[in-house]
C-alpha positions in Angstrom: -6.9 -66.8 -2.7 -9.1 -68.2 0.1 -11.2 -65.0 -0.1 -12.3 -65.6 -3.7 -15.4 -67.6 -2.8 -17.8 -66.1 -5.4 -17.9 -67.1 -9.0 -19.3 -64.9 -11.7 -19.9 -65.6 -15.4 -19.9 -62.3 -17.4 -22.2 -61.9 -20.4 -20.1 -61.9 -23.6 -17.1 -63.4 -21.9 -16.3 -66.9 -23.2 -13.3 -67.4 -20.9 -15.5 -69.0 -18.2 -16.1 -68.3 -14.5 -14.2 -65.6 -12.6 -13.5 -65.8 -8.9 -14.1 -62.8 -6.7 -14.2 -62.0 -3.0 -17.6 -60.8 -1.7 -16.5 -57.3 -1.2 -15.5 -56.9 -4.8 -19.1 -57.4 -5.9 -21.7 -54.7 -6.0 -25.2 -54.0 -7.3 -25.1 -52.6 -10.9 -28.1 -50.4 -10.0 -26.0 -48.4 -7.5 -24.5 -45.4 -9.1 -21.7 -44.8 -6.7 -19.6 -47.4 -4.9 -17.9 -46.0 -1.9 -14.7 -47.6 -0.7 -14.7 -48.5 2.9 -11.6 -48.1 5.0 -10.5 -47.5 8.6 -10.9 -43.9 9.8 -7.8 -41.7 9.4 -7.4 -41.0 13.1 -7.4 -44.6 14.0 -5.0 -45.5 11.2 -2.6 -42.7 12.2 -2.7 -43.8 15.8 -1.9 -47.4 14.9 0.9 -46.4 12.5 2.4 -44.2 15.2 2.3 -47.2 17.6 4.0 -49.4 15.0 6.7 -46.8 14.4 7.2 -46.5 18.2 7.6 -50.3 18.5 10.0 -50.5 15.6 12.0 -47.5 16.9 12.5 -48.9 20.4 16.1 -49.6 21.2 15.4 -53.2 22.2 12.4 -53.8 20.0 14.1 -56.5 18.0 14.6 -58.5 21.2 11.6 -57.3 23.3 9.0 -57.9 20.6 10.7 -60.6 18.5 10.6 -58.6 15.3 13.9 -59.8 13.9 12.9 -63.5 14.5 9.5 -62.9 12.9 11.0 -61.3 9.8 13.3 -64.3 9.5 10.5 -66.9 9.9 7.9 -65.6 7.5 10.0 -66.8 4.6 11.1 -70.2 6.0 9.5 -73.4 4.8 9.0 -74.9 8.3 7.1 -71.8 9.4 5.0 -71.6 6.3 4.1 -75.3 6.6 2.8 -74.8 10.2 1.1 -71.5 9.9 -2.0 -71.1 7.7 -1.7 -67.3 7.3 1.9 -66.1 7.7 2.0 -62.5 8.8 4.6 -60.1 10.0 4.4 -56.6 11.4 5.8 -55.4 8.1 2.8 -56.8 6.3 0.3 -55.4 8.7 2.0 -52.0 8.4 1.9 -52.1 4.6 -1.8 -53.1 4.7 -2.5 -50.1 7.0 -0.6 -47.7 4.6 -2.5 -49.1 1.6 -6.0 -48.9 3.2 -6.4 -52.6 3.1 -8.3 -52.7 6.4 -12.0 -51.7 6.2 -12.5 -51.7 10.0 -10.6 -51.9 13.2 -11.8 -55.5 13.9 -10.1 -56.7 10.7 -6.8 -55.2 11.9 -7.2 -56.6 15.4 -7.8 -60.0 13.8 -4.5 -59.8 11.9 -2.6 -58.5 14.9 -3.9 -61.4 17.0 -2.8 -63.8 14.3 0.8 -62.9 15.2 0.3 -64.7 18.5 -1.6 -67.6 16.9 1.2 -68.1 14.4 3.9 -68.1 17.0 1.9 -70.7 19.0 1.5 -72.9 16.0 5.1 -72.7 15.1 6.9 -72.8 18.5 4.3 -73.7 21.1 2.2 -71.6 23.5 4.9 -71.3 26.1 7.7 -70.4 23.8 9.8 -67.2 24.0 8.6 -66.2 20.6 4.9 -66.5 21.6 5.6 -64.4 24.7 7.2 -61.7 22.6 4.3 -61.8 20.1 1.8 -61.4 23.0 3.8 -58.4 24.3 3.8 -56.9 20.7 0.0 -57.5 20.4 -0.6 -55.9 23.8 1.4 -52.9 22.8 -0.3 -52.5 19.4 -3.8 -52.8 20.9 -3.3 -51.1 24.2 -5.2 -47.9 23.3 -8.3 -49.8 22.1 
């Protein structure tokens, strides 16, 4: 994983170094480690917006959701896009408290446009649809 940038050698473990992401590490002297996640109101609002977008009669065409679902598993898309994401992945991450703050989610949502630009160009129909989707998802912020 690109996030596993820290290496740790545990006492009594002869298997060698173990890779971890920075947020997995904590001070042993702390008695309680609190899990950070996005506040429930914000999460509920975003999930509601995603449900609304997915439930729109023309959402497949208006927001390019069908095309995006097809692309995220295709070799030519994966070879051009460093972080392949779909709305389904973002939704699953929200449901599983993956995001620790709103900025992290905004970053992923904006990656939808960046990925479309990398794959099909900045003036493509797919990129325009991803911009529309991003605007819809982030309009209340």
